[in-house]
N, C-alpha and C positions, 0 to 999 in steps of 0.2 A: 583534212585539207592542208595543202602545203602553205607555208607562210606566204602572205601577200607582200608584194612590194609596197613601199611607203612613199608618199609624196613628200615634198620639202616641209609640209606642215604636219607630217607624221600620220596622215590619213592612209588607210589601206587602199590599195589599188588592185582591183580584181579584173581579170579578163572575162570574155564572154562565157567560156566554159565553166569557170568558177562561179560566175553569177547564176548560171543555170543550175548548177549543183546546189548553191545556197537557196535558190527559189524552191527547188525540189524538197530540200530539208524543211523549209518553212511550211510548205504546203502539207507535207507528210505529218509534221507536228500538229498542224491545225486539224488534221483528220484523226489525230489521236494515236498515231504510231509512236512506239517507244524509240528511244535513241538506238537501242540495240537492233531493232527491226529495220530502222532507217540505214544503219551501218551495213546490215546484211543486204538490203536492197541495192545500196550503192556499190557494194562489192560485186554483186551479181551483174549490175549494169556495166561495170568495168571489164567484165569477162563475157562478152556477147556469145561466145562459143558454148556457154553452159546452158543447160535446159531451163525452160521457163517454169518448170514444175516447182522449183524452190520459191520463185517469185509468187506463184499462185498460192503456195502454202502460207507464206507470210501474209499476203493480202487477205486470204480466207480467214486466217486466225484473227486478224484485226476486225474483220466484219463480224465474226462471231462474238468478239468482245464488245463491239459497239452497239 
């Protein structure tokens, strides 16, 4: 995540896209995904031209662990 802007009270200010990304991370952590798997999923979502096979593999691996 890029550094967030700060308010005059030093609170982080996030845009809609960053908030959606943070919500995805929180939800994925709640489902038991590792940080490495989340990083890989986010990397794949940043490149929509890539095949969904990698996303399926990461998700299937998590289901097998869970």
